[in-house]
N, C-alpha and C positions, 0 to 999 in steps of 0.2 A: 311223647310227650315232651315239653320243654324242656331244652338242655341249662337253661337257664334260672338263677335267684329273680334276674331282673331281665323284663322285656320291653322293649321301647320299640315304635312304631317310626319307622323312616330313618335308619341308623345311619342309611347311605347319604341323607341327606343332609339339612342345613343344622336345624337346632336339633335333631337328634342325632346328628353325629356328633353332636357337643356334648350330650348329656350321656352319650355311651361311651366319650373318649373319659370323662370324667368318674363312669362307673367300672372304666377297666382300671384307671390307676388307681383304685380303692380295693385293685383286687376283686373285683367281683365279676362272678359268670352274667355275661350280656346275651342275648339272644334278640332277634329284629324281625318284627313282620314289616313285609314290604312288596311294593308292586315291581320293583326293580332289581330279580334276583340273579340278571346276569350283569348288572354296575358293576364297577369294580370296587373291589372292598377294600378300604381302607384301614381296615384293622389285619391284615394277612391272615384272616381266617380265623382269628380272635371271638369272633360274632355269628355265631351261627343263623344264617338268612331262611326264612321262612313266608312261605306266603299269606296273603290277606286273608283270603277262601271265605270274604264276607257270603256270597253265595251256599257256602257250606258251613252252616254255623254248627255243626259237630267237630267238623273238623276244626275249625277256627278254634273254640270252647278248648280242642286238645292239644292243639299248638300252645295254648296260656298256661296249660296242666302244671303244677309245681312251680310256677312262677309265684315269688311274692311280692313282688310290686312289677305295675303296668303305666309304661311313661309311655303319654299319646300325646303325638305330635302331628298325628293324622290330619288333614285340613285340604280345603284349595279355596287359592285366592279369587278367584273370578270364573263365573260363569263361562262354560265355551262349549264347543261341541261335543267333545268328547269327555267333562266333567262338569258337575253342578252341584251348587251346592245343597241341593234338598239332597243328593243320593248322599254328598259327603255325611250332611247330619244321620241318615238314614245308616250308613254303613257305621258311623260312628256309635250310634245306637246297638248295633248288634255287636260291636266291639265290647260296651257293657256289659252286654247281655253273656256274650260271651266269657266274661272276666269273672261273672258270679257263677255261672254253672263251672266253671275250673276252679274256684275256691280263691280267685285271686286277693290278695291279704289288703291292698291299695291300690290306687288309682292314683295318678299324678298327671291332670289335663289340663293341656296350652289352651287356653281362653284368648279373650281379647280384652283390651281396656273397656271400659264403658259399653257392656251388651246390653243388650233390652229387647224385649218380647215385641215390646212397641215400638223399634225402632223401622225407620221409614226404610232400613237397608238391610237388606235380607244377609249379610253379610252376619250383623250383629244380631239378628234375631234367633240365627242359627246356632251361633255359639251360647246365646243366652237358655234358648230351648235346651240344648246339651248340658249347659250350668245344672237348669231345674232338673233333668232326667236324671244324672247322676248322681244329684243330692238325694232323691228321692227313690234311688234304686237300693240303699243301705248299704253300698260300696264304702267303705273309709277311703277317702279322697283328699287330695290338697289341688286344688284349682289357681293356678297362676295365670296372669290377667298381665302382658305385657303389650305396650303399645306399638313400637315399631323394633324390631331388632336389626343392630350393625355387626360387622365383624365378620371372619374369614367366610368368603359365599357369598356376601350377601348382598341384595339385587338394589334397594332403596337405595341408598346413601349410595352405591357404587356407581349407578347410572347416575345421581343427581352430578355426580364428579367429573363423570362421562361427557356427559352434556355441557359442563362449565366449559371444559377441555376443547370442547368440534363445535358449540355455536358463538357464533359470536355476541348474541346477547341472549340474556336467560329470562325466563319467561316464569313471573310470579303470579300463583291463582291469588285474584282481588286483592287486599292490602297487605296479607302477608302477615298478617299479624297475629293468628291464629297459634297454637302453640302448641310444642309435640316434644316428648320425653322420651327419647331412645333409649335403651337397655342393650348392653353388648352380650351376645348370645352365651358367652361364658357364664357369663353372672344368671342368664338364667337356667344355663346347666347345672349351677350350683345350687340357685333354690329347687331347682326340681328334683334333684339326687338329696337336699336335706328334705323336703316335703316328703319324698317316698321313706324317710328313716322317722318321719314323725307317726306319732299316735294318732293325734285330735283330727278331727274335722276341720278344715281351714282354707279360708280365698285371699290368695296375696295377690297383691298389682307388683308387677314385674317393672320397678320404672328405675332407671338410670341416674345418674348424680348430676347432669346437666338440662337444663330445659332451656327450650330456645324458641322463638317465635320461627314461622318457616322462614322468612327473609332474612333473619336472624343465623339459622341453620346454613343455609344456601350463602350468604356473607362470609361463614365461619370457612368453609368448606374450600370456599373462594380463595381467602386469605393462606390458609393452609397450604394450597398447591402452588399458589405464587401468582395466582389471574388477578386482573381485572375483567371484569365484564359489567355491562350495565346489566341493571335489574329492571326487567322492564311490567309493569304491572298490566294481567289483562283477563278482564272477566272470565269467569268461571267456565260460560259454557265455550266459548272459545278458543281457553285454554284446553280444555276438553278436546276439543275436535285437533287442535295443535297437538298434543298427544295421540289422540288416533289416528294420527294423517304419519306421525313418526312410527308408530306401532306396525304402518303397512311398511312403510320403508324396512324397518328392521325385521320383519317377519315375528312379532313379540305384541303381548298385551302390554303399553307402557304404562296407562292408568287409566281407570274403570272410572265409571260416573259415580258407582260407590264408594271407592278411595276417595276420591274427591269432595265427593259432601261429605264423610265422616271427617277427612282433613279440615275443610274450611266449618264443621260446625265443633271443632276444636275435642271432637272424640278422642285424638290421641293423649291427648291430656287431663288429670284430674286435679293437678295439685298436692299430690299424695307427698309422702316421705320418700325417699330412695333405698332404695333394695336393693340397687346395682352400687358396685365401687368403681366402675372400668369408666374412665369420660370418654367419649366421643369424638373431643378434640384431642387427646392425648392419643388415642389408637388413630387419627387421621394420621396426625404428627408421625407417627411410626411407621405407616403404611403408605406416604404421600409419591412415593416411588411408582408404585403397581397403585393405587384406587384411582379407580377412571380409568385405566389406559386401554382395558376393553369392556367392550357391552358386557352384562350381564342379562340373557334372555330365560324367562320364566318357558315359555312354553317350550324351546331348544331343551332345557332339562327335562321336562317330560315327555317332548318326544324321543328323546334316545335313552333309553334304558340299558344301555349299555358302558359308554364312557363314565368315567369316575364324576363325579356333580362338579367338583374344582376346576375338572377340565373345560366344562360346557359355558 
């Protein structure tokens, strides 16, 4: 049986860790489902770790039995030889089914801003499909839709800062006028915990208090870091291949075609009212000494399942 009232997927990772920290601070019992049972536990044993068991539905349901709320952060950022969007969708559906069988009262599900089953991007289609299936499942739910997350453990904002620190010129995809509205991971965690305590079914856009054009975001970060870098507009195709080449050098995936397409299509912004309160510019100023000092690798985090997440 689940030893906790709250089960968070991926609590040794990024958004899952922030959610677990907030629950623990409120005195709640927390367990996690994870693929990283040997990873350094940032909670000193206060969070029980259990395997996902996606291939063993009964065991998966048993690990959720007794839980009041399931916080689902499980997903993959891009298709890779060892993980795929399609498999992430399939596994997430198994997780919802297990929650039903286990009698979980409520599911808080992390989706994405502007999901659509008719999207040309598999990432957004998969997220939209999961929303539809969760809504149809009969489970009580709160769906959170962040655009881009920032905060401790961040990859995107950190790596923009890293490139600003290390490259003499910063390439901007296209004209850079498309918008982005990032939300701090702690604001997402607050919304998740509040959503777990609610009774009604709802969908919430998780949006920070600042919106930027992409060009404006890069300029703001450069200014905070005390750097002067020429911003060079490059065609989207050329920008993608530059990112691909950097990925080969860094042994990582810097940007995908889908991420670039979503960015250029304005899918990281919808003009909605802010539901977060932490400003990216304030956070960047507070962390200017360390922001972008080291490159953050998505693949390193997935390959190394033993090191503490923040050490990778």
